C-alpha positions as CSV (number, residue, x, y, z in Angstrom):
1,M,53.5,1.2,-61.7
2,K,51.4,4.4,-61.7
3,K,50.3,5.7,-58.4
4,K,46.6,6.0,-57.9
5,K,45.4,9.5,-57.6
6,S,43.8,10.4,-54.3
7,T,40.0,10.8,-54.5
8,V,39.9,13.0,-51.4
9,K,38.9,16.5,-52.3
10,L,39.9,19.4,-50.2
11,L,37.3,21.9,-49.2
12,S,37.3,25.3,-50.7
13,A,37.8,28.3,-48.5
14,K,34.1,29.1,-48.7
15,D,33.1,25.6,-47.7
16,R,35.6,25.6,-44.8
17,F,34.2,28.9,-43.6
18,F,30.6,27.6,-43.5
19,T,31.7,24.3,-42.0
20,Y,33.5,26.1,-39.1
21,L,30.6,28.5,-38.7
22,I,28.1,25.6,-38.3
23,L,30.5,23.8,-35.9
24,A,30.9,27.0,-33.9
25,W,27.2,27.5,-33.7
26,A,26.7,23.9,-32.5
27,L,29.4,24.3,-29.9
28,I,27.7,27.5,-28.6
29,V,24.3,25.8,-28.4
30,A,25.8,22.9,-26.5
31,L,27.9,24.9,-24.1
32,V,25.6,27.9,-23.3
33,P,23.3,25.9,-20.9
34,L,26.2,24.2,-19.2
35,V,28.1,27.5,-18.6
36,W,24.8,29.1,-17.4
37,L,24.2,26.2,-15.0
38,L,27.8,26.3,-13.7
39,L,27.8,30.0,-13.0
40,S,24.4,29.8,-11.3
41,S,25.6,27.1,-9.0
42,F,28.2,29.5,-7.6
43,K,25.8,32.3,-6.8
44,V,24.2,32.8,-3.4
45,D,20.9,33.7,-5.1
46,P,20.8,32.8,-8.8
47,L,17.6,34.9,-9.3
48,A,19.3,38.0,-7.9
49,R,22.1,37.8,-10.5
50,P,20.4,35.8,-13.4
51,G,21.9,34.7,-16.6
52,F,25.6,35.0,-17.3
53,M,26.3,37.6,-14.7
54,L,29.3,36.6,-12.7
55,P,28.8,35.9,-9.0
56,E,29.9,38.5,-6.5
57,S,31.8,35.8,-4.7
58,I,32.2,32.0,-5.1
59,Y,29.5,30.4,-3.0
60,L,30.1,26.7,-2.4
61,Q,27.5,26.0,0.2
62,G,25.2,24.3,-2.4
63,Y,27.9,21.7,-3.2
64,I,28.7,21.2,0.5
65,S,25.0,20.6,1.3
66,T,24.6,18.3,-1.7
67,F,27.3,15.9,-0.3
68,R,27.0,16.5,3.5
69,D,23.3,17.0,4.1
70,L,21.6,15.4,1.1
71,H,23.9,12.4,0.9
72,V,23.9,12.5,-2.9
73,M,26.2,9.5,-3.2
74,R,23.5,7.3,-1.8
75,Y,21.2,8.3,-4.7
76,F,24.2,8.0,-7.2
77,K,24.4,4.4,-6.0
78,N,20.7,3.8,-6.6
79,S,20.8,5.3,-10.1
80,L,24.0,3.5,-11.0
81,F,22.6,0.1,-9.9
82,V,19.2,0.5,-11.6
83,S,20.7,1.9,-14.8
84,V,23.5,-0.7,-15.2
85,V,21.3,-3.7,-14.4
86,S,18.6,-2.6,-16.7
87,V,21.1,-1.8,-19.5
88,V,22.7,-5.3,-19.2
89,I,19.3,-7.0,-19.4
90,S,18.0,-5.0,-22.3
91,V,21.2,-5.2,-24.4
92,I,21.4,-8.9,-24.0
93,M,17.8,-9.3,-25.0
94,I,18.0,-7.0,-28.0
95,S,21.4,-8.1,-29.3
96,M,20.2,-11.7,-29.5
97,S,16.7,-11.0,-30.8
98,A,18.1,-8.5,-33.4
99,Y,20.4,-11.3,-34.6
100,V,17.5,-13.7,-35.0
101,I,15.5,-11.1,-37.0
102,A,18.4,-10.0,-39.1
103,R,19.6,-13.5,-40.1
104,M,16.7,-15.9,-39.9
105,E,13.6,-16.2,-42.0
106,F,10.4,-17.1,-40.1
107,F,6.7,-16.4,-40.2
108,G,5.8,-13.1,-38.7
109,R,9.3,-11.7,-39.0
110,K,8.2,-8.3,-40.5
111,L,5.4,-8.1,-38.0
112,V,7.7,-8.5,-35.0
113,T,10.0,-5.8,-36.5
114,A,7.1,-3.4,-37.0
115,A,5.9,-4.1,-33.5
116,L,9.3,-3.2,-32.0
117,Y,9.6,0.0,-34.1
118,S,6.1,1.0,-33.1
119,T,7.1,1.4,-29.5
120,M,9.1,4.5,-30.5
121,F,5.8,6.3,-31.0
122,L,4.2,5.4,-27.6
123,P,4.5,8.2,-25.0
124,A,5.2,7.1,-21.4
125,T,2.0,8.7,-20.2
126,A,-0.1,6.4,-22.4
127,L,1.4,3.4,-20.7
128,T,1.0,4.7,-17.1
129,F,-2.0,2.7,-16.1
130,P,-1.1,-0.7,-17.6
131,V,2.5,-0.5,-16.3
132,Y,1.5,0.8,-12.9
133,N,-1.1,-2.0,-12.6
134,L,1.5,-4.6,-13.7
135,I,4.0,-3.4,-11.2
136,N,1.5,-3.6,-8.4
137,K,0.4,-7.1,-9.3
138,L,4.0,-8.3,-9.3
139,H,4.5,-6.6,-5.9
140,L,7.3,-4.5,-7.2
141,Y,6.0,-1.1,-6.3
142,N,8.5,1.1,-4.5
143,T,11.3,-1.3,-5.3
144,H,14.3,-1.0,-7.5
145,G,13.2,-4.2,-9.2
146,G,10.1,-2.6,-10.6
147,L,12.2,0.3,-11.9
148,I,14.6,-2.1,-13.5
149,L,11.8,-4.0,-15.2
150,V,10.4,-0.8,-16.7
151,Y,13.8,0.5,-17.8
152,A,14.8,-2.8,-19.3
153,C,11.7,-2.8,-21.5
154,S,12.0,0.9,-22.4
155,G,13.9,2.2,-25.4
156,L,13.9,-1.2,-27.0
157,A,13.2,0.3,-30.5
158,V,16.3,2.5,-30.5
159,S,18.6,-0.3,-29.3
160,F,17.1,-2.7,-31.8
161,F,17.5,-0.2,-34.6
162,V,21.2,0.5,-33.8
163,I,22.2,-3.1,-33.3
164,K,20.2,-4.6,-36.2
165,N,21.6,-2.1,-38.7
166,Y,25.1,-3.0,-37.5
167,Y,24.3,-6.7,-38.0
168,D,23.3,-6.0,-41.5
169,N,26.8,-4.7,-42.3
170,I,28.4,-8.0,-41.3
171,P,29.2,-10.4,-44.2
172,R,27.2,-13.6,-44.0
173,E,30.3,-15.5,-45.2
174,L,31.9,-15.2,-41.8
175,E,28.9,-16.9,-40.2
176,E,28.7,-19.5,-42.8
177,A,32.4,-20.3,-42.2
178,A,31.8,-20.6,-38.5
179,Q,28.8,-23.0,-39.1
180,I,30.9,-25.1,-41.4
181,D,33.4,-25.4,-38.5
182,G,30.6,-26.8,-36.4
183,C,29.3,-23.7,-34.5
184,N,25.6,-23.5,-33.7
185,Y,23.7,-20.2,-33.9
186,F,24.6,-19.1,-30.4
187,Q,28.3,-19.9,-30.8
188,T,28.3,-18.1,-34.1
189,W,26.7,-15.1,-32.6
190,F,29.0,-15.1,-29.5
191,H,32.3,-15.9,-31.1
192,V,31.9,-14.2,-34.6
193,V,29.1,-11.7,-34.7
194,F,29.3,-10.2,-31.2
195,P,33.1,-9.2,-31.4
196,I,32.5,-7.5,-34.8
197,A,29.3,-5.8,-33.7
198,R,30.7,-4.6,-30.4
199,P,30.8,-0.9,-31.3
200,G,27.1,-0.9,-32.3
201,I,26.1,-2.9,-29.1
202,M,28.2,-0.6,-26.9
203,T,26.6,2.5,-28.5
204,A,23.1,1.1,-27.9
205,G,24.2,0.3,-24.3
206,V,25.5,3.8,-23.6
207,L,22.4,5.4,-25.1
208,A,20.2,3.3,-22.9
209,F,22.3,4.1,-19.9
210,L,22.0,7.9,-20.5
211,N,18.3,7.6,-21.0
212,N,17.9,5.6,-17.8
213,W,20.1,7.9,-15.8
214,N,18.2,11.0,-16.8
215,E,14.7,9.4,-16.6
216,Y,12.3,11.1,-14.2
217,Y,8.7,10.1,-14.9
218,W,8.9,6.4,-14.0
219,S,11.4,6.9,-11.2
220,S,9.1,9.4,-9.5
221,L,6.0,7.2,-10.1
222,I,7.2,3.7,-9.1
223,V,9.6,4.6,-6.2
224,I,8.3,6.9,-3.5
225,Q,10.6,6.1,-0.5
226,K,13.3,8.8,-0.3
227,E,16.1,6.4,0.4
228,K,15.4,4.5,-2.8
229,L,15.1,7.5,-5.1
230,T,17.3,8.0,-8.1
231,V,19.1,11.3,-8.8
232,P,16.5,12.8,-11.3
233,A,13.7,12.2,-8.8
234,L,15.9,13.7,-6.0
235,L,15.9,17.1,-7.8
236,A,12.2,17.4,-7.0
237,T,13.0,17.6,-3.3
238,F,14.5,21.1,-3.8
239,S,11.1,22.6,-4.6
240,T,8.3,23.0,-2.2
241,A,4.9,24.8,-2.5
242,F,6.5,27.9,-0.9
243,R,10.1,28.0,-1.8
244,T,12.7,26.6,-4.3
245,N,16.4,26.3,-3.2
246,Y,17.9,27.3,-6.6
247,N,21.5,27.3,-5.4
248,G,21.2,23.8,-4.1
249,L,19.2,22.7,-7.1
250,F,21.8,24.0,-9.6
251,S,24.7,22.6,-7.6
252,A,23.1,19.2,-7.5
253,M,22.4,19.3,-11.2
254,V,26.1,20.0,-11.9
255,V,27.1,17.0,-9.8
256,I,24.5,14.8,-11.4
257,I,25.4,15.6,-15.1
258,L,29.1,14.7,-14.5
259,P,28.8,10.9,-14.8
260,P,27.0,11.0,-18.2
261,I,29.7,13.4,-19.5
262,V,32.5,11.2,-18.3
263,L,30.8,8.1,-19.7
264,Y,30.5,9.6,-23.1
265,C,34.1,10.7,-23.1
266,V,35.2,7.2,-22.2
267,F,33.1,5.5,-24.8
268,S,33.2,8.1,-27.5
269,K,35.3,5.9,-29.8
270,F,32.4,3.4,-29.9
271,F,30.1,6.1,-31.1
272,I,32.5,7.0,-33.9
273,E,33.0,3.4,-35.0
274,A,29.2,2.8,-34.9
275,L,28.4,5.9,-36.9
276,S,31.1,5.1,-39.5
277,G,29.7,1.6,-40.1
278,G,32.3,-0.4,-38.2
279,A,35.4,-2.3,-39.5
280,V,33.6,-4.4,-42.1
281,K,31.8,-3.6,-45.3
282,G,28.8,-5.6,-46.6
C-alpha cells in the first residue's frame, strides 16, 4: 500500500519571520500594561517615577494596606459569589434555549434569534432607567440579588452565539439515536449534547465570568453599601475630590487581576477546543 502524502505545508522562512513578528508584537501589546502596572505598584509615588522607571526601593505598603486595612478578601468573596451564581444561571438558561433554537422548528424562531443578537448593540447606559426601576420595584436595590439578576441577563448574546454555533457542529444522528433509545429532548440534551458541547459551554461560562468580575457600571449603581461592593467598585474608593492614592490603587489592581489570569490558565484548553470546533465534525 502506498502511503498518503502529508498535506501539511511548512512555512517558508519569510512567512515564519512575519508570523513570529506579529506574535512578538501581540505579546508586547499584552504585557506592556501589566509590566507597567506591576512596576508602579512597587513605587512609593508612581507619579514621581512614571512609566517603566524602576523604583528606588521595593515599597510593599500598598499590598499590606490592601489586605490589612482594606480587607480586600471580603470584596473578593462578594465578587466571586455574584459572578459564579450569575454565570451558572445564565449558562443554564442559554445552553438549553440555544439547543431549542438550534434543533427545533417553531413559529418566530428567527425573530427570537434576532432579538437575542440585537442585545449586543444596546449600551448599558441606555438600559439604566428601566433596569434601575425594575430593581427598585423588586426591592433588590443594594443587594447582591439585584446584581445577580442584572449579570445573569447581561451578555446573553455572546453566550448564545458561542453555544449555538457549537451545537450546529454536532451531528443530528447522535440525537436521533438517543431518541430511538427512548430519550426525550431533555435527556438527549443532558446525556448526549451537553458532554460533546462542554468546551463551548465552558468557554461561554468563562467569558461571562470575566465580564462579570470586571464589570463596574452596574456594580457601582445597584450596590452602594461598602461591605457589599465588588472589587471593581472598590477601586473607586482610592480616589477622592482632593487626592488619589496611586500606590494603593495600583497594588489593589494587581491583586484583583490575578483571579481572571489564573482562571484563564486553568480553562485555556476549553478555549482551544471551542475555537478549533470541538471533537466532532458536522
